[in-house]
N, C-alpha and C positions, 0 to 999 in steps of 0.2 A: 221394168225393175231397175234398170241401170240409171234412170233419170235421177234417183236419189243419191247418186255418187256426188253430185254438186251440193256442198254443204248449205249453200244459200237456199236450196229448194227442199231441204229436209222438212218432213211433216212435223207438226207440233209434237213434242215429247221425244224426238230423236235427236241426240246430241252430237253425233259424229259419224264419220265414214266407217269406223270399225264396227259400231253397233249396227249400222245400216247393212254392211256386208254380212254380218252374222244373221240378221233378221231375214235377209233375202235368201241366204243359203238354207236356213232352217225351213223357210216357207217352201222353197224349191224341193228340198229333200222330202217333205211330207207329201207333196203333190206328185212328183215324178222322181222316184229314187234313182232311176237309171241315169239321170243327167245332173243330179245334185252336185256331185263332186266337180265336174268340169265347170259348172257355172260359178261355184265358189272360187275356183282357181282363177277364172277369168276376171272376177271381181277383184280379187287380191292383186292380180297382175296389173290391172288398170289403176288400182289405188296406189301401188308402189310407184308406178310411172308418173302419176299425176301429183301426188302429195308434195314431194320435195320441190319441184319447180314452182308450184303455187306459193309455198312458204317463202321461197327466195324472192319471188316477184313482189310479195307484200312487203318484205323487209326493204327491198330496193326502193319501192315507191315511198315508204315512210321516211327513209333516209333522204331521198331526193327532196321531199317536201320540207322536212324539219330544218335543214341546214341553212338555206338561203332566206327563209322567211323572217327569222329573228328569234329573240329569246322568248320564253314562255312566261307570261305573267298571269296572276289571278284575276278573275273577272266574275261578276255575278252570273249564275246560271240562268238562262232564259233570254239572254240578249242574242242578237243575230250573230255576233262574234263568238259567243259561247257555243251556239249551235254548230257553227262552222268548225270550231275547235273540237267539239264532241265527235263530229264526223271524222276527224283525224285521229280519234282514239284518246283524246285528253279531255274528258268531261269537266266542265266548269272552268276552263281556261281559254285564253285567246293568245294568238301569236301577235306580239306587238310589232308594228312596223319599225324598220331600222332607220327611219328618218331622223335627222339631226334635231335635237331639242333646241328651240330658240334660247340663246344665252345672252345676258346683258352683263358686260364687264368681264374681267379676267381674274384668275386666282380662286381662292377658296369660296365655295358656294354657301351663301347664308340662307337662301330660300330656294327650294326645289319643288315645283308643282308638276304632277304627271296625270294626264288624262282626266282632269277635274271637270265634273259635271254637276250642275245644280239647277233645279227647277222649283218654282213656287206653285206651279200648276202642272198637273200630270201631262207630260208630252210637250210642254212648252219650256224649253231650256233657256235660262239666262246666261249660263256657261255650258259649253258642250265640248268635251275632250280637250280641255285647255291645258297646255303644257308650257312651262317657262322656268329657266334657271336664272338666278340673280346672284352675282358675286358681291363680296363685301367691299366697303370703302367707296360708295358712290351714291349719288342722288338720282333717283329715277322718276320720271314723270309718267304716270299712268293716265293716258289721255283717251278721249272718245266722247261720243254723244251720250245724252241721258238714256239710261236703260240698257247700256251695253255690258254691264256686269262689273264695273269698277269697284263700287262699294261692296257688292256681294263677294268679290274676290278678297278684299281686305278683311271682311267679317269672317270668311272661311279660314283665312290664315290666323286671325286672332282667336279663333275658337268660338265665336259667337253664333256661327251657323255650322251645320253638319252637311258635308257633301253627299250627293246621291251616289257618286262614283269617284274614283281617283284617290291619289295620295298627296300628302303635303309633308315636306321635311323642313325643319327649321334648325339651322346650325348643325346639319348632319344627322339629326335625329327625327324620328317620326313625330308629327304634331300630337301633343298631349297636354295635360294640365301643366306639366313641367316646362313646356315651351313658353308659357306666359312670362317666365322670368327673363326670356330672351327677346320679348316683344314689348314695345311701348306704342300703344294705340290711341290715336286721337279720332273720335267719331265726328261725324258731320254736325251733329246737334250737341248743344250744351247738356250735360248729364248731371251736374252737381246740384245739390239742394240750394234753392234760391236764397235761403236764410243764412247760409254759411258765409263766414268772413274769409277773406283771402288768406289771412294767417292760419285759420282753421284748416284750409285746404293744404297748406304747406305742412302742417302737423300731420294731417291724414296721409299724405304721400310719404313723409319721412318715416312714419310708423309702418306703413304697408310695404314699402319697397326699400330693400337694403342698399340698392344702387342709386338712390335718390340723392342728388347734390343740392342741399338746401341753400348753401351760400351762392351757388350759381343762379338758382331760381330767384333769390332775393335781389341779386344784382340786375338781372334782366327785367324784373318787374319794376325796379326803380328807374331803369332807363326808359321804360314805357309809361312812366308816370301813373302807375297803378297804385292807388292807396291801399296799404297793407291792411288797414282796419275796415275797409269797405265791405259791405255785404254784396253778394252777387246780384241781388235784385235791383241794386242801385246803379249797376254798371250797364253801359250800352252793350248791344250785341257784339260789336267789334271788340270792346274791352274784355268781354267774357271769353271770346275766342283767343285773345292774346294771353289771358290767364291760363287757359287750358293748354295752349301751345307751349308756354313756358314750362308748365309742370311736366308735360310729356317729354320735352326735349332736355329736361334736367336729369333724366335718368341715364345711367351708363350701361346701356344694353346693346344688343347686336342688330336689332331690326326695328326701325321706326315706321309706323304706318299712319300716314296723315291724310285724312279724308277732307278735302276742301279746307285747308288750314287758314286761308286768307280770304275766304268768300265774303266775310262781313267786315274785314279790316279796311280802314280808310286808305286811299291811295298813298297818302303822305307817310303812313307807317309801314306800308308793304316792303319798301326797300330795306328798312331796318329789320323787319321780321325775316326776310329772306337772306340778307347778307350778314346779319349778326347772329340771330338765333340759330339758323341752320349751319352757319359756319362753326358753331361751337359743339356740334354733335361729335360723338365718338367716331373717329376716323376709321376705326376697324369695323364699323357697322355700316349698314346701308339704310337709306331713307327712301320710302316709296310715297309719292305724293299724287293724289288724284285732284284734278282741277280743270276748270274751263277757262281760267285766266292764263292761257298759255303764254301770251306776250309778256306778262309780268314775271312768270316763274321760269321762263326759258333760260335766262342768263345763268341760273344756278344749276341747271340740269347737266348731268354727265351722260345719261342715257335716257331713252324714251321707249315706250311701248304704246302703240296706237290701236285701240280695240274697236271693232265693229259690233253690230248686233249679234247676239248669240255667243259673245265672247270670242269672236274670230280675231286673231292677231293679224291685223292688216299690214302693219309695218313696225319695225323695231330696230334699234341700233344705237350707236354713239351719236349724241346730239351734234358734236362738232363735225363729224364725218357727213352727216345729213346736210348740214349747211354748206359744206364745201362741194358736195356732189350736185346739189340742186341749185345753189346760189340763192336760196331762200331761207327764211327763218323756219 
């Protein structure tokens, strides 16, 4: 009879030690009236002695676990971390590790990514638990081999893809449709209608974006010898990329995302693109550039982040510090 005093061993339908004690006492009274009262007193005595220390032990254990592990953040129920958190008494949450988040630059944060995961095929992640903070006022090179998640990361920040897990903040606010006003995105491929003229593209950007500086765009297009009346289909791949880059960089926004901006630009024009166009961006903003042409783009980089497969952040930091410490580019 006394085995039911341990609440973990209660039979189905019995909810507590008080009900157990009453049930046992009643059963004992009907069976052997002469000993019913002593048995009930014995049960009550053991319950009084055991209940308080057990409660204190649980509280002590919970306090010991909660404090050093870290803050509690939301997570999808069903993950391994969620199951672990549920065992601690917090269903649907995980304890985030107190590790320092990788940060590029100093000052106000213009982009904050936390535990970002994205897969195109179930179980095969292109990004997994990726975290990074980027401060304003710098040019960052997002580097790494094909398939390591560079383009995927930019598309997630731009709102063209939805993450499986994790959060994105742009200029201190959660990523939303309103975030698009703070982001100027240059995709890897040309996306304008081939029959559009360059002047029509300028009209389009001027109508669509309040922060578009048309005078600046026209000045840079003239420097690059781009005919204003030319249709896109008549321009080379490199010239099309120059037009797109000029349009994107002529906005006065907070975050520029450039996916392979000089991949098709001829070597003679790369120096102008990098040193002139990028030099004219809003200095209160940050520019993130993905590229494989590291030797060409390195001179303009303030910081870098080198990704491996699965979105692993292999190395990151200030470009100048890396050169000084390693003696290499």
